C-alpha positions in Angstrom: 213.9 145.4 73.2 210.1 145.3 73.2 208.7 146.6 76.4 205.0 146.2 75.6 204.5 143.7 78.6 205.7 146.5 80.9 202.3 148.2 80.5 199.6 147.5 83.1 196.0 146.8 82.0 195.1 150.4 82.2 197.9 151.5 79.6 200.2 152.7 82.5 203.9 151.8 83.0 204.3 148.9 85.4 204.5 150.0 89.2 207.3 148.5 91.2 207.8 148.9 94.9 211.3 148.8 96.2 211.5 147.6 99.8 215.0 147.6 101.5 216.3 149.2 104.7 219.4 150.3 102.8 219.0 153.6 100.9 222.0 152.6 98.7 220.3 149.5 97.5 217.1 151.3 96.9 218.9 153.9 95.0 220.8 151.5 92.9 217.7 149.4 92.0 215.9 152.8 91.1 218.5 153.8 88.8 218.5 150.5 86.9 214.6 150.4 86.6 213.3 153.8 86.7 213.8 154.4 82.9 211.3 151.7 82.1 209.2 151.5 85.2 207.5 153.7 87.9 209.4 153.0 91.1 208.4 153.6 94.7 210.7 153.1 97.6 209.9 151.7 101.1 212.4 151.3 103.9 210.3 148.7 106.0 207.8 146.0 105.7 205.1 148.1 107.6 205.6 151.1 105.2 205.5 148.6 102.2 202.1 147.3 103.4 200.8 150.7 103.7 201.9 151.6 100.2 200.2 148.4 98.9 197.0 149.3 100.7 197.1 152.7 98.8 197.8 151.6 95.3 198.2 148.5 93.2 201.8 147.4 92.2 202.7 145.1 89.6 206.0 143.8 91.3 207.6 144.0 94.8 211.4 143.6 95.1 212.2 143.0 98.9 215.1 142.3 100.9 214.9 139.4 103.1 216.8 140.7 106.3 215.3 143.9 107.6 214.4 145.4 111.2 211.1 144.2 112.4 209.3 141.9 110.1 211.2 140.3 107.5 211.0 140.1 103.6 209.5 136.6 104.0 206.6 138.0 106.1 206.0 140.6 103.5 205.9 137.8 100.8 203.5 135.8 102.8 201.1 138.9 103.2 201.3 139.8 99.4 200.5 136.1 98.4 197.5 136.2 100.8 196.1 139.7 100.1 197.4 140.9 96.8 197.9 137.5 94.7 198.2 139.4 91.4 201.3 141.2 92.6 204.6 139.4 91.8 207.5 139.4 94.4 211.3 139.1 93.9 213.1 138.3 97.1 216.8 139.8 97.3 219.3 138.8 100.0 223.0 139.4 100.5 223.4 135.8 102.0 223.8 133.1 99.5 221.7 130.3 101.0 220.2 127.8 98.5 217.7 126.6 101.1 216.4 130.1 101.8 216.0 130.6 98.1 214.1 127.4 97.6 211.7 128.3 100.6 211.1 131.6 99.2 210.0 130.2 95.7 207.9 127.6 97.5 206.2 130.3 99.3 205.3 132.0 95.9 208.2 134.3 95.0 208.7 134.7 91.3 212.6 134.9 91.7 215.3 135.0 94.1 218.5 137.2 93.7 221.6 137.5 95.4 223.2 141.0 96.2 224.9 142.7 94.5 222.7 142.0 91.4 224.1 142.6 87.9 221.9 145.2 86.1 221.1 142.5 83.2 220.2 139.8 85.7 218.0 142.3 87.5 216.3 143.6 84.4 215.6 139.9 83.2 214.3 138.9 86.6 212.0 141.9 86.6 210.8 141.2 83.0 210.0 137.6 83.9 208.2 138.5 87.0 206.1 141.2 85.3 205.2 138.7 82.5 204.3 136.0 85.1 202.1 138.6 86.8 200.5 139.6 83.7 199.6 136.0 82.9 198.2 135.5 86.2 195.9 138.4 85.7 194.8 137.3 82.2 194.1 133.9 83.7 192.0 135.4 86.5 190.2 137.5 84.0 189.5 134.7 81.8 188.1 132.6 84.5 185.9 135.3 85.4 184.7 135.8 81.8 184.2 132.0 81.5 182.2 132.0 84.8 180.1 134.8 83.5 179.4 133.2 80.2 178.6 129.9 82.0 176.0 131.8 84.1 174.7 133.3 81.0 174.4 130.0 79.4 172.7 128.4 82.3 170.1 131.2 82.3 169.7 131.0 78.6 169.3 127.2 78.8 166.5 127.7 81.7 164.8 130.3 79.5 165.0 128.1 76.3 163.6 125.0 78.4 160.8 127.2 79.7 159.9 128.6 76.2 160.1 125.0 74.7 157.8 123.8 77.6 155.4 126.6 76.9 155.3 126.0 73.3 154.5 122.3 73.8 151.9 123.2 76.5 150.3 126.0 74.3 150.1 123.6 71.3 148.3 121.0 73.7 146.2 123.6 75.0 145.2 124.8 71.4 144.5 121.2 70.5 142.3 120.8 73.5 140.7 124.3 72.9 139.8 123.1 69.3 138.4 119.7 70.7 136.4 121.5 73.3 135.0 124.0 70.7 134.0 121.2 68.4 132.3 119.2 71.1 130.5 122.2 72.4 129.4 123.0 68.9 128.3 119.6 68.3 126.4 119.3 71.6 124.9 122.6 71.4 122.7 121.7 68.4 120.9 118.6 69.7 120.7 120.3 73.2 119.0 123.2 71.6 116.7 120.9 69.8 115.7 119.0 72.9 115.4 122.2 75.0 113.2 124.0 72.4 110.8 120.8 72.0 110.4 120.4 75.8 108.0 123.3 75.8 106.1 122.0 73.0 106.0 118.4 74.6 104.8 120.0 77.9 102.0 121.8 76.1 101.0 118.7 74.1 101.0 116.5 77.2 98.8 119.0 78.9 96.3 118.9 76.2 96.3 115.1 76.4 95.6 115.3 80.0 92.9 117.5 79.6 91.4 115.1 77.1 91.9 112.3 79.5 90.1 114.2 82.3 87.1 114.7 80.0 86.9 110.8 79.4 87.3 110.4 83.2 84.3 112.6 83.7 82.0 110.6 81.5 79.8 107.7 82.5 81.1 104.4 80.9 79.6 100.9 80.6 80.4 98.9 83.9 82.5 96.4 81.9 84.5 99.1 80.3 84.9 101.1 83.4 86.3 98.1 85.1 88.9 97.6 82.3 89.8 101.1 82.4 90.3 101.1 86.2 92.4 97.9 86.0 94.6 99.6 83.3 94.9 102.8 85.4 96.0 100.6 88.4 98.6 98.7 86.3 100.3 101.9 84.8 99.9 103.9 88.2 98.0 106.5 86.2 97.3 108.9 89.2 100.9 108.9 90.1 102.0 109.6 86.7 99.6 112.5 86.1 101.0 114.0 89.4 104.7 113.3 88.5 104.5 114.7 84.9 105.0 118.2 86.0 108.2 117.6 88.0 109.5 115.4 85.3 109.4 118.1 82.8 110.9 120.4 85.4 113.7 118.1 85.8 114.3 117.6 82.1 114.3 121.4 81.7 116.9 121.9 84.4 119.0 119.1 82.8 119.1 120.8 79.5 119.8 124.1 81.0 122.8 122.6 82.9 124.1 121.1 79.6 123.5 124.3 77.8 125.6 126.1 80.6 128.3 123.5 80.5 128.6 124.0 76.6 128.5 127.9 77.1 131.5 127.4 79.7 133.4 125.2 77.2 133.1 128.0 74.6 133.9 130.8 76.9 136.9 128.9 78.3 138.4 127.8 75.0 137.6 131.1 73.2 139.3 130.0 69.7 137.5 133.1 68.4 139.4 135.2 70.8 143.0 134.4 70.1 143.7 138.0 69.5 144.7 140.6 72.1 141.2 142.2 72.9 139.0 143.4 75.6 138.4 140.8 78.4 136.2 140.5 81.5 138.7 139.0 84.3 135.8 138.1 86.6 133.8 136.4 83.7 136.9 134.2 82.9 137.5 133.2 86.5 133.8 132.3 87.1 133.6 130.2 83.8 136.9 128.5 85.0 135.5 127.7 88.4 132.4 126.3 86.7 134.6 123.9 84.8 136.5 122.9 87.8 133.4 122.3 89.8 134.4 118.7 90.8 137.2 120.3 93.0 134.9 122.4 95.0 131.6 120.5 95.0 132.4 117.6 97.4 132.3 119.6 100.6 136.1 119.0 101.3 137.2 122.4 99.8 135.2 125.6 100.5 135.4 128.2 97.8 134.9 131.9 98.8 134.6 134.6 95.9 135.1 138.2 96.5 134.9 139.9 93.0 135.6 143.5 92.7 134.4 145.8 90.3 137.0 145.6 87.5 137.4 147.4 84.2 137.6 145.5 81.0 141.3 144.7 80.2 143.3 143.9 77.1 144.4 140.3 77.2 144.4 136.9 75.5 141.4 135.6 77.2 142.0 131.8 76.7 145.5 132.1 78.0 144.4 133.9 81.1 141.9 131.1 81.7 144.8 128.6 81.7 146.5 130.5 84.4 143.2 130.7 86.5 142.9 126.8 86.0 146.4 126.2 87.1 146.2 128.3 90.2 142.8 127.1 91.2 143.7 123.5 90.9 146.9 124.0 92.8 145.0 125.6 95.6 142.4 122.9 95.7 145.0 120.1 95.6 147.1 122.0 98.4 144.1 121.3 100.8 144.6 117.5 100.3 142.3 115.7 102.8 140.9 119.0 104.2 138.7 120.4 105.1 140.1 123.7 103.7 139.2 126.8 102.0 140.2 128.5 98.8 139.8 132.4 98.4 139.4 134.3 95.0 139.7 138.0 95.4 139.8 140.6 92.5 140.4 144.2 92.8 142.0 147.1 90.8 143.6 150.5 90.7 144.0 153.2 88.1 146.6 151.2 86.3 146.2 147.5 86.9 144.0 144.6 87.8 144.9 142.3 90.8 143.8 138.7 91.1 144.6 136.9 94.5 144.0 133.2 94.7 144.9 131.7 98.2 144.4 128.6 100.3 145.0 127.4 103.7 146.8 124.3 102.6 150.0 122.7 103.2 152.0 125.6 101.9 155.5 125.6 100.1 158.9 125.1 101.7 161.2 128.1 101.8 163.8 126.1 99.5 161.1 125.4 96.9 159.9 128.9 96.5 162.7 130.1 94.4 162.2 127.1 91.9 158.4 126.7 91.6 158.3 128.8 88.4 161.1 126.8 86.8 160.1 124.3 84.1 159.5 120.7 85.2 159.8 121.5 88.9 157.1 120.0 91.1 156.4 119.0 94.6 153.7 116.7 93.7 154.1 112.9 93.6 154.9 111.2 90.4 151.9 111.0 88.0 150.0 114.0 89.8 152.1 117.0 88.1 154.4 117.8 85.1 155.9 120.9 86.8 154.6 122.9 83.7 151.6 124.7 85.1 153.2 127.4 87.2 156.1 127.9 84.5 153.4 128.3 81.7 151.4 130.6 84.0 154.5 132.7 84.6 155.2 133.1 80.9 151.7 134.0 80.1 151.4 136.7 82.7 154.9 138.1 81.6 153.7 137.9 78.0 150.8 140.3 79.2 153.2 142.8 80.8 152.1 141.7 84.4 153.7 139.9 87.2 152.9 136.9 89.4 154.1 136.7 93.1 153.7 134.1 95.8 153.6 134.3 99.5 153.8 130.9 101.4 155.0 129.0 104.3 154.7 125.3 105.2 151.5 124.6 107.0 150.1 128.1 106.6 148.9 128.0 102.9 149.7 129.9 99.9 148.7 133.2 98.1 149.3 133.9 94.4 149.1 137.4 93.4 148.6 138.1 89.7 148.9 141.9 88.4 147.8 142.7 84.9 147.9 146.1 83.3 144.5 147.5 82.3 145.9 148.4 78.8 149.0 147.8 76.9 
């Protein structure tokens, strides 16, 4: 006969606990079973429970009628606490209803004493096989649950990576567009800005010539016509306003030039490599591009830039992170008024950027999901749920970390930590 099923999960012989108040019965059962199994004897339910607490048994064979607690009480306890241990109930009273009740409670089998050796052996084999199948089923269930958890994590990671790829492609296209626009605007702006000085000098020379004409004595008829024309074109006011007009034009072209420079700094398509990056410069250029969020008086922006070393990073990608965090902070103010703080600092190993606000804050239940792809607390049409997920991936790619501290009604603080060198 093949006894391979008699081995436990660790390669040992199956362990059987014999519970009966009769030493003779225990001795007989042990004689029948000890050649194939490891048998331990117990003379009461209390002692049997003590043995069960000390070690694991594959099978318990218990008498029904014993002093104190009965075998049925032992059966109930085993089913409750040790569900992988099989139980065979044995009695000297042939009552079918009692057998039926024991099986309903969870007993593997029900035997009448005295037991034939072959019947006992067969019952033990079936009970051990059943116990083995239960353990295998439980282990299979645990393995399935573990695999499901791994699949769920893999799916979430895949969704985040897919979202990041899509977003990165969009940002790359926008970066190319911004760089192209910046290049196209830069040439005519440079032309206008360069010619403003020449135009100002030329107008100044013409005004000197006109002043010379004004100083000359003209015939009365000509002088009257000149006076009428001066009055018609507001000559004196025009002369006075020319200086401020040129100054306004210069400021306007300088502003356009700065915007173009910020676009080029922000997109940095020429800096797609991992290279030395000025974090403060990247944040400042991002703030200038987001000036519409902070120039209306509703949101006050406070900067506190520390002295930072140059770090190794993908500049354009970090600028995406600053954009997402600053826009979220400004939008958290809602109707305001409120404040957004930007603080940078460093230690010997890393650079720390803190962007905080005194806005609506984030609910505790949402804090664990804010970095999940497509999760957003904003109304439909105002957010895609990708910003923080992408930011998390970018910071993780740089070997850093991003943390958040928030509470409803108390604002939020996002803390980005980046290594100085990789």
